[in-house]
C-alpha positions as CSV (number, residue, x, y, z in Angstrom):
1,M,6.2,25.8,-29.0
2,G,2.8,24.5,-30.0
3,S,4.4,21.7,-31.9
4,C,6.0,20.3,-28.8
5,P,3.3,20.0,-26.1
6,A,5.5,17.8,-23.9
7,L,8.3,20.3,-23.8
8,T,5.8,23.1,-23.1
9,F,4.4,21.1,-20.1
10,V,7.9,20.5,-18.7
11,L,8.8,24.2,-19.0
12,L,5.6,25.3,-17.4
13,F,6.0,22.7,-14.6
14,S,9.6,23.9,-14.0
15,A,8.3,27.5,-13.8
16,T,5.7,26.4,-11.3
17,L,8.3,24.6,-9.2
18,S,10.5,27.7,-9.1
19,F,7.5,29.6,-7.8
20,G,7.4,27.5,-4.6
21,C,5.6,28.3,-1.5
22,D,7.9,30.8,0.2
23,G,8.8,28.4,3.0
24,G,5.6,26.7,4.3
25,K,5.2,24.9,7.6
26,V,4.5,21.2,7.4
27,L,3.5,19.0,10.4
28,V,4.5,15.4,9.7
29,Y,2.8,12.5,11.5
30,P,4.7,9.4,10.3
31,V,4.5,5.6,10.7
32,D,7.7,4.0,11.9
33,G,9.7,1.2,10.2
34,S,9.9,0.9,6.4
35,H,7.1,3.5,6.1
36,W,9.4,6.1,7.6
37,L,12.1,5.4,5.1
38,N,10.0,6.7,2.2
39,M,8.4,9.5,4.3
40,K,11.9,10.6,5.1
41,I,12.6,11.2,1.4
42,L,9.7,13.5,1.2
43,V,10.7,15.3,4.4
44,E,14.2,15.9,3.0
45,M,13.0,17.2,-0.3
46,L,10.5,19.5,1.3
47,H,13.3,20.8,3.6
48,S,15.5,21.4,0.5
49,R,12.7,23.6,-0.9
50,G,12.9,25.8,2.1
51,H,9.9,24.5,4.1
52,Q,10.0,24.2,7.9
53,I,9.3,20.6,8.9
54,T,8.1,19.4,12.3
55,V,8.0,15.6,12.8
56,L,5.9,14.0,15.6
57,R,7.6,10.9,17.1
58,S,7.1,8.8,20.2
59,T,9.7,7.9,22.9
60,T,9.5,4.4,21.5
61,S,10.3,5.4,17.9
62,W,12.8,3.0,16.3
63,Y,13.6,4.7,13.0
64,V,12.5,8.3,13.5
65,S,15.4,10.2,15.0
66,E,14.8,12.9,17.5
67,F,17.5,15.1,16.0
68,S,17.9,15.8,12.3
69,P,19.2,18.6,10.1
70,H,16.1,18.3,8.0
71,Y,13.4,18.7,10.6
72,T,12.6,19.6,14.2
73,S,10.9,16.9,16.3
74,I,8.2,16.8,18.9
75,T,8.5,13.7,21.0
76,I,5.4,12.2,22.5
77,N,5.7,10.2,25.7
78,S,4.4,6.6,25.0
79,E,4.1,4.0,27.7
80,E,4.0,1.1,25.2
81,S,5.4,0.6,21.7
82,Q,3.7,-0.8,18.7
83,N,4.6,-4.4,18.1
84,I,5.7,-3.7,14.6
85,E,8.6,-1.7,16.1
86,S,9.9,-4.9,17.8
87,Q,12.4,-7.2,16.0
88,A,11.6,-10.0,18.4
89,F,7.9,-9.7,17.9
90,M,8.1,-9.6,14.1
91,T,10.4,-12.6,14.1
92,S,7.8,-14.5,16.2
93,F,5.0,-13.2,13.9
94,L,6.8,-14.4,10.8
95,K,7.4,-17.9,12.3
96,R,3.7,-18.1,13.3
97,S,2.6,-17.0,9.8
98,I,4.8,-19.6,8.1
99,E,3.4,-22.3,10.3
100,I,-0.1,-21.3,9.3
101,R,0.7,-21.2,5.6
102,R,2.1,-24.7,5.8
103,R,-1.5,-25.8,6.5
104,N,-2.9,-23.6,3.6
105,G,-5.9,-24.9,1.8
106,T,-8.1,-25.7,4.8
107,L,-10.8,-23.6,6.4
108,W,-9.0,-23.7,9.7
109,A,-5.8,-22.3,8.2
110,F,-7.8,-19.5,6.5
111,L,-9.4,-18.5,9.8
112,E,-6.0,-18.8,11.7
113,F,-4.4,-16.6,9.1
114,Y,-6.8,-13.7,9.6
115,S,-7.0,-14.3,13.4
116,N,-3.2,-13.9,13.6
117,L,-3.3,-10.8,11.5
118,F,-6.2,-9.2,13.3
119,E,-4.6,-9.8,16.7
120,M,-1.4,-8.1,15.7
121,L,-3.0,-5.1,13.9
122,G,-5.6,-4.7,16.6
123,E,-3.0,-4.2,19.3
124,N,-1.2,-1.6,17.1
125,Q,-4.4,0.4,16.6
126,K,-5.0,0.6,20.3
127,V,-1.5,1.9,20.9
128,V,-1.8,4.6,18.2
129,A,-5.3,5.6,19.5
130,K,-3.8,6.0,23.0
131,Q,-1.0,8.1,21.6
132,V,-3.5,10.4,19.8
133,I,-5.5,10.9,23.1
134,S,-2.2,11.8,24.9
135,I,-1.6,14.5,22.2
136,F,-5.2,15.9,22.4
137,E,-5.0,16.0,26.2
138,N,-1.7,17.9,26.2
139,K,-3.2,21.3,26.0
140,T,0.2,23.0,26.0
141,L,1.3,21.1,23.0
142,I,-2.0,21.6,21.2
143,K,-1.8,25.4,21.9
144,E,1.8,25.5,20.4
145,M,0.7,23.6,17.3
146,K,-2.2,26.0,16.7
147,E,0.0,29.0,17.3
148,T,2.6,27.7,14.9
149,A,0.0,27.9,12.1
150,Y,1.0,24.9,10.0
151,D,0.0,24.9,6.4
152,L,-0.8,21.2,6.3
153,V,-0.4,17.8,7.9
154,L,1.6,15.2,5.9
155,T,0.8,11.7,7.2
156,D,0.8,8.0,6.4
157,P,-2.8,6.9,7.2
158,V,-2.1,3.2,7.6
159,F,-2.4,4.0,11.3
160,P,-4.6,7.1,11.1
161,G,-3.3,9.0,14.1
162,G,-2.3,11.9,11.8
163,V,-5.7,11.9,10.2
164,L,-7.4,12.6,13.5
165,L,-4.8,15.2,14.5
166,A,-5.3,17.1,11.1
167,H,-9.0,17.2,11.8
168,Y,-8.5,18.4,15.4
169,L,-6.2,21.2,14.2
170,Q,-8.5,21.9,11.2
171,L,-5.6,21.7,8.7
172,P,-5.5,20.4,5.1
173,S,-4.1,16.9,5.0
174,V,-1.9,15.1,2.4
175,Y,-1.3,11.4,2.6
176,N,1.8,9.5,1.7
177,V,-0.2,6.3,1.3
178,R,-0.6,2.8,-0.1
179,W,-2.4,1.0,2.7
180,L,-5.1,1.9,5.2
181,F,-6.2,0.2,8.4
182,N,-8.7,-1.7,6.3
183,G,-6.6,-2.7,3.3
184,D,-5.8,-1.2,0.0
185,A,-6.3,2.6,0.0
186,H,-7.9,2.6,-3.4
187,F,-10.9,0.7,-2.0
188,V,-11.8,3.7,0.2
189,I,-11.4,6.5,-2.3
190,A,-12.2,5.1,-5.7
191,P,-14.7,2.5,-7.2
192,S,-13.0,-0.9,-7.0
193,P,-15.0,-3.6,-8.9
194,L,-14.2,-6.9,-7.4
195,S,-14.6,-8.5,-10.8
196,Y,-11.2,-7.3,-11.9
197,V,-9.6,-5.5,-8.9
198,P,-8.0,-8.0,-6.5
199,Q,-8.4,-7.5,-2.8
200,L,-5.5,-7.8,-0.4
201,F,-4.5,-11.5,0.4
202,S,-6.5,-12.8,-2.6
203,Y,-3.1,-13.3,-4.4
204,Y,-4.8,-12.8,-7.8
205,S,-4.1,-10.5,-10.7
206,D,-6.8,-8.7,-12.6
207,K,-7.6,-11.8,-14.7
208,M,-9.9,-13.9,-12.5
209,N,-12.2,-16.8,-13.3
210,F,-15.5,-17.3,-11.5
211,F,-14.1,-19.2,-8.5
212,E,-11.3,-16.7,-8.1
213,R,-13.8,-13.8,-8.2
214,L,-15.8,-15.6,-5.5
215,Y,-12.7,-15.9,-3.3
216,N,-11.9,-12.3,-4.0
217,I,-15.2,-11.3,-2.6
218,I,-14.6,-13.5,0.5
219,C,-11.2,-11.7,1.0
220,H,-13.0,-8.4,0.7
221,S,-15.5,-9.4,3.3
222,M,-12.7,-10.2,5.7
223,M,-11.3,-6.7,5.2
224,V,-14.7,-5.2,5.9
225,Y,-14.9,-7.3,9.0
226,M,-11.4,-6.1,10.0
227,Y,-12.5,-2.5,9.6
228,Y,-15.6,-2.7,11.7
229,Y,-14.5,-5.0,14.5
230,V,-10.6,-4.8,14.6
231,S,-9.2,-1.6,13.2
232,D,-11.8,1.1,13.6
233,P,-13.2,0.8,17.1
234,P,-10.2,2.4,18.9
235,Y,-10.3,5.4,16.5
236,Q,-14.0,5.7,16.5
237,A,-13.9,6.0,20.3
238,V,-11.6,9.0,19.9
239,C,-13.9,10.5,17.3
240,N,-16.9,10.1,19.6
241,R,-15.0,11.6,22.5
242,Y,-13.6,14.7,20.7
243,F,-15.6,15.2,17.5
244,G,-19.0,13.8,18.1
245,S,-20.7,10.5,17.2
246,D,-21.6,11.9,13.7
247,V,-18.0,12.0,12.7
248,T,-16.5,8.6,11.5
249,T,-12.8,7.7,11.0
250,I,-13.4,6.6,7.5
251,S,-15.1,9.9,6.5
252,L,-12.1,11.8,7.9
253,I,-9.8,9.6,5.8
254,Q,-11.9,10.1,2.7
255,G,-11.9,13.9,3.2
256,A,-8.2,14.2,2.6
257,D,-7.1,16.9,0.2
258,L,-4.5,14.9,-1.6
259,W,-3.4,11.2,-1.8
260,L,0.2,10.6,-2.8
261,M,-0.1,7.0,-3.8
262,R,3.2,5.1,-3.5
263,V,2.5,3.0,-6.7
264,D,2.2,3.7,-10.4
265,F,0.7,1.7,-13.2
266,T,3.9,-0.1,-14.2
267,F,3.4,-1.9,-10.9
268,E,-0.2,-1.5,-10.0
269,L,-2.9,-3.2,-12.1
270,P,-5.2,-0.9,-14.1
271,R,-8.2,0.3,-11.9
272,P,-10.4,3.4,-11.4
273,T,-9.0,6.4,-9.7
274,M,-9.9,9.9,-8.6
275,P,-8.6,13.5,-9.4
276,N,-6.9,14.0,-6.0
277,V,-4.9,10.8,-6.3
278,V,-1.3,11.4,-7.5
279,Y,0.8,8.4,-8.3
280,I,4.4,8.7,-7.1
281,G,5.5,5.0,-7.4
282,G,9.2,4.8,-7.5
283,F,9.8,8.3,-6.1
284,Q,12.7,6.9,-4.1
285,G,14.5,5.8,-7.2
286,K,17.8,7.4,-7.9
287,P,21.0,6.6,-9.9
288,S,23.4,4.2,-8.2
289,K,26.6,5.3,-6.5
290,P,29.9,3.5,-6.5
291,L,30.0,0.5,-4.1
292,P,32.4,0.3,-1.1
293,S,35.8,-0.9,-2.4
294,D,35.6,-4.3,-0.7
295,L,32.1,-5.0,-2.1
296,E,33.1,-3.7,-5.5
297,E,36.1,-6.1,-5.6
298,F,33.8,-9.0,-4.7
299,V,31.3,-8.0,-7.4
300,Q,33.9,-7.7,-10.1
301,S,35.3,-11.1,-9.2
302,S,32.1,-12.6,-10.5
303,G,33.3,-12.2,-14.1
304,E,30.9,-12.8,-16.9
305,H,28.4,-14.7,-14.6
306,G,27.5,-11.6,-12.6
307,V,25.9,-11.3,-9.2
308,V,22.8,-12.3,-7.4
309,V,21.6,-10.0,-4.6
310,M,19.3,-11.1,-1.8
311,T,17.8,-9.2,1.1
312,L,14.5,-9.7,3.0
313,G,14.1,-6.3,4.4
314,T,14.9,-4.8,7.8
315,L,12.6,-6.7,10.1
316,L,12.6,-10.1,8.3
317,G,16.2,-10.9,7.7
318,D,16.4,-14.0,9.9
319,L,14.4,-17.0,8.5
320,G,15.9,-19.5,10.9
321,P,18.7,-22.0,10.4
322,E,16.7,-24.6,8.5
323,L,15.5,-22.2,5.7
324,S,18.9,-20.4,5.7
325,D,20.7,-23.7,5.1
326,I,18.4,-24.4,2.1
327,I,19.0,-21.0,0.6
328,A,22.8,-21.3,1.1
329,S,22.9,-24.7,-0.5
330,A,21.0,-23.4,-3.6
331,F,23.4,-20.4,-3.9
332,A,26.4,-22.7,-3.7
333,R,25.2,-24.4,-6.9
334,L,25.3,-21.2,-8.9
335,P,28.2,-20.0,-11.0
336,Q,27.3,-16.4,-10.0
337,K,28.6,-14.7,-6.9
338,V,25.9,-13.9,-4.3
339,V,25.6,-10.9,-1.9
340,W,23.2,-11.8,0.9
341,R,22.1,-9.5,3.6
342,H,21.7,-12.0,6.4
343,I,20.8,-11.7,10.0
344,G,21.2,-14.6,12.4
345,K,23.3,-17.7,12.6
346,R,25.7,-18.3,9.7
347,P,24.4,-21.1,7.5
348,T,26.4,-24.4,7.7
349,T,26.0,-25.0,3.9
350,L,27.4,-21.6,2.8
351,G,29.4,-21.8,-0.4
352,N,32.6,-19.9,-1.3
353,N,30.6,-17.8,-3.8
354,T,28.4,-16.2,-1.2
355,R,29.2,-13.2,0.9
356,L,27.0,-12.4,4.0
357,V,26.6,-8.8,5.0
358,E,24.7,-7.1,7.8
359,W,24.1,-4.0,5.8
360,L,23.5,-3.6,2.0
361,P,23.6,-0.5,-0.2
362,Q,20.6,-1.9,-1.9
363,N,20.0,0.8,-4.5
364,D,23.7,1.0,-5.5
365,I,24.2,-2.7,-5.9
366,L,20.9,-3.1,-7.9
367,G,22.2,-0.4,-10.2
368,H,25.5,-2.2,-10.8
369,P,25.9,-3.6,-14.3
370,K,26.9,-7.0,-13.0
371,T,23.7,-7.6,-10.9
372,K,21.6,-10.2,-12.6
373,V,18.8,-11.1,-10.2
374,F,17.2,-9.5,-7.1
375,I,15.9,-12.0,-4.5
376,T,13.4,-10.1,-2.2
377,H,10.5,-10.7,0.2
378,G,8.4,-8.4,-2.0
379,G,8.5,-5.1,-0.2
380,T,7.4,-2.1,-2.4
381,N,10.5,-0.1,-1.9
382,G,12.8,-2.9,-3.1
383,I,10.5,-3.7,-6.0
384,Y,10.6,-0.2,-7.3
385,E,14.4,0.0,-7.0
386,A,14.6,-3.2,-9.1
387,I,12.2,-1.7,-11.7
388,Y,14.2,1.6,-11.7
389,H,17.4,-0.3,-12.5
390,G,15.8,-3.0,-14.7
391,V,16.7,-6.1,-12.6
392,P,14.4,-9.2,-12.7
393,I,13.1,-10.5,-9.4
394,L,12.8,-13.8,-7.6
395,G,10.2,-13.3,-4.8
396,I,10.1,-15.1,-1.5
397,P,7.0,-13.4,0.0
398,L,6.6,-13.7,3.7
399,I,3.8,-11.6,5.3
400,F,1.4,-8.7,4.7
401,D,1.2,-7.4,1.1
402,Q,4.3,-9.1,-0.1
403,Y,2.7,-12.0,-2.0
404,D,0.2,-9.6,-3.6
405,N,3.1,-7.4,-4.7
406,M,4.9,-10.3,-6.2
407,V,1.7,-11.5,-8.1
408,R,1.7,-8.1,-9.8
409,M,5.3,-8.5,-10.8
410,K,4.8,-12.1,-12.1
411,A,1.8,-10.8,-14.1
412,R,4.2,-8.4,-15.8
413,G,6.5,-11.3,-16.7
414,V,9.5,-9.9,-14.7
415,A,9.4,-12.2,-11.7
416,E,9.0,-15.7,-10.3
417,I,7.7,-16.6,-6.9
418,V,8.9,-19.4,-4.7
419,E,6.7,-20.5,-1.7
420,V,8.6,-20.3,1.6
421,T,6.6,-23.1,3.2
422,T,7.7,-25.6,0.5
423,L,11.1,-24.2,-0.2
424,D,13.8,-26.7,-1.0
425,V,17.2,-26.6,-2.7
426,E,16.0,-28.0,-6.0
427,S,13.0,-25.6,-6.4
428,L,15.1,-22.5,-5.5
429,T,18.0,-23.5,-7.7
430,S,15.6,-24.2,-10.6
431,A,13.8,-20.8,-10.2
432,L,17.1,-18.9,-10.1
433,K,18.5,-20.6,-13.2
434,N,15.2,-20.0,-15.0
435,I,15.4,-16.3,-14.4
436,L,19.2,-16.2,-15.2
437,D,18.8,-18.1,-18.5
438,P,19.3,-15.4,-21.2
439,E,16.9,-17.3,-23.5
440,N,14.0,-16.5,-21.2
441,S,12.4,-13.0,-21.3
442,Y,12.6,-11.9,-17.6
443,K,15.4,-9.5,-18.2
444,Q,13.9,-8.1,-21.4
445,N,10.5,-7.7,-19.8
446,M,12.0,-5.9,-16.8
447,L,14.0,-3.5,-19.1
448,K,10.8,-2.7,-20.9
449,L,9.0,-2.1,-17.6
450,S,11.9,0.1,-16.5
451,Q,11.6,2.1,-19.7
452,L,7.9,2.6,-19.1
453,H,8.6,3.7,-15.5
454,H,11.2,6.2,-16.6
455,D,9.1,7.6,-19.5
456,K,7.3,10.4,-17.7
457,P,7.3,14.1,-18.2
458,I,8.4,14.7,-14.6
459,K,10.0,12.6,-11.9
460,P,7.7,11.1,-9.3
461,I,9.4,12.9,-6.5
462,D,9.0,16.2,-8.3
463,S,5.4,15.5,-8.8
464,A,4.9,14.7,-5.1
465,I,6.6,18.0,-4.0
466,F,4.6,20.0,-6.6
467,W,1.3,18.7,-5.3
468,V,2.2,19.2,-1.6
469,E,3.1,22.8,-2.4
470,Y,-0.1,23.1,-4.5
471,V,-2.1,22.2,-1.3
472,M,-0.1,24.8,0.6
473,R,-0.6,27.6,-2.0
474,H,-4.4,27.0,-2.2
475,K,-5.0,26.2,1.4
476,G,-6.4,22.7,0.5
477,A,-7.7,21.0,-2.7
478,A,-11.3,20.5,-2.0
479,H,-12.2,21.1,-5.7
480,L,-10.4,17.8,-6.5
481,R,-12.2,15.8,-3.8
482,S,-15.3,13.8,-4.5
483,E,-18.2,14.5,-2.2
484,S,-19.2,10.8,-2.3
485,Y,-17.8,10.2,1.2
486,K,-20.5,12.4,2.7
487,M,-23.2,10.2,1.3
488,P,-24.8,7.3,3.2
489,W,-23.9,3.9,1.7
490,Y,-27.4,3.5,0.3
491,V,-27.3,6.8,-1.4
492,Y,-23.8,6.1,-2.8
493,H,-25.1,2.9,-4.4
494,S,-28.4,4.6,-5.4
495,L,-30.4,2.0,-3.5
496,D,-32.9,4.7,-2.5
497,V,-33.5,5.5,-6.2
498,L,-33.7,1.8,-7.0
499,A,-36.2,1.4,-4.2
500,V,-38.4,4.1,-5.7
501,F,-38.2,2.4,-9.1
502,V,-39.1,-0.9,-7.6
503,A,-42.0,0.6,-5.6
504,F,-43.2,2.4,-8.7
505,G,-43.0,-0.8,-10.7
506,L,-44.8,-2.8,-8.0
507,L,-47.5,0.0,-7.9
508,I,-48.0,-0.3,-11.7
509,I,-48.2,-4.1,-11.5
510,A,-50.7,-3.8,-8.6
511,L,-52.8,-1.3,-10.6
512,V,-52.8,-3.5,-13.7
513,W,-53.7,-6.5,-11.5
514,V,-56.6,-4.6,-9.9
515,F,-57.7,-3.3,-13.3
516,C,-57.6,-6.7,-14.8
517,R,-59.4,-8.2,-11.9
518,C,-62.1,-5.6,-12.1
519,V,-62.5,-6.1,-15.9
520,I,-62.5,-9.9,-15.5
521,G,-65.0,-9.6,-12.7
522,R,-67.2,-7.3,-14.7
523,L,-67.0,-9.7,-17.7
524,M,-67.9,-12.6,-15.5
525,R,-70.9,-10.8,-14.1
526,I,-72.0,-9.9,-17.6
527,R,-71.6,-13.4,-18.8
528,K,-73.5,-14.7,-15.8
529,S,-76.3,-12.2,-16.4
530,T,-76.5,-13.2,-20.1
531,S,-76.6,-16.8,-19.2
532,K,-79.3,-16.3,-16.7
533,S,-81.4,-14.3,-19.2
534,K,-81.1,-17.2,-21.8
535,N,-82.2,-19.7,-19.2
536,E,-85.3,-17.7,-18.4
């Protein structure tokens, strides 16, 4: 056994999994939309392990069902919904974002971009903060939660309502996380040198020249501004009201027991990390299932050319008739068949080789051997499914983190990016043919990346469940948590120590200066006295 440490680890891990937690109680505070889709996977796995799951949802929830065989729900009355839960709002936001990007390269466009983002996120934060207050003020509900004696709170802290609730109930907290309300979660918990760690919306990889590093710092400054003046104020008001002014939202976030980070280093660029960060990127990956018979027939009809798959996610399926016609025209030029999840008006330029669908079994068709290219907006879930099945990517990033995601894929040599604001038939056709060309290395690079992703001692989902149960068994994981979040910023950066060194250095310089001045003065007096004696 000593000669096979990997096998030993797997056996020990399997034994630990079988130990379990004897049916713990988990309170889940999710975020709606695509965030719920991956939280739901964790919920179902925890339920299959015998844990009792309770999910908090609002009356305006779009994805989070009130009834489920995997959990019981608590529905919170909400007078207003988050704007990210509205198809109409997101379509309008996308249109506005594309208009701004068409003027990219000017200071005014830069400011408009962040103003548009801040306005949207600011309204969401206010709605979530109001929801948290309604929970805290519902004394009957709070009493029931305390009496239930949950083992932990599982939450997505991008909107940190669950963070505040966990602190209110004094429960260990586990995050299913990639983003926070001030950008990339890594920046809050681990050292993130801006010299090689790109900030959100910089659109850079870890290889930056001087001017790119300068712009990266500017982007970081905008995220700092967003935290202090857009995202945090509604939550800090809740902290002041219920916890005291000495408690900050960011300190509660940093005090989490465990961070289940929805990336791994086949996707994320190398960067510093911490002991209580567990990387579960691709945890939603699974083998493909057979396609519906009509879709399978269409895919098989592609022959040796194969299939191109396109989907732009749940909220962003409608790009408008102008862009849809451009895309349809490019598809019509291909020898491949195309399966396109499309919402909106049917393109007038649609070719006979393209099939429009309102719903797409994305994982199953990406795992089909005839799938050659995946065209995506750059959402993390879709990217990881493509990595899992080894399918190269053509990215049409639209909003939020999507461009940054695609930059990471392009840096790996598995993807190309086309800019939606300058999209035309020629550029899209050229990019597709470039990826489809067997002489290029996109497919080979993606297969290598897929091998790296799969080459792990345990599956990401098993790792996630193990660590959640670990926190249950040990009533937290404080021993993995750095105490740096309790330090003032000047202590964290050792500025107080540096100030002492500077003061000490200045004192030595001052003493040397005084000493030299005294010596020089004494010598001058001696010389003057000697000269006077000679004259006499």
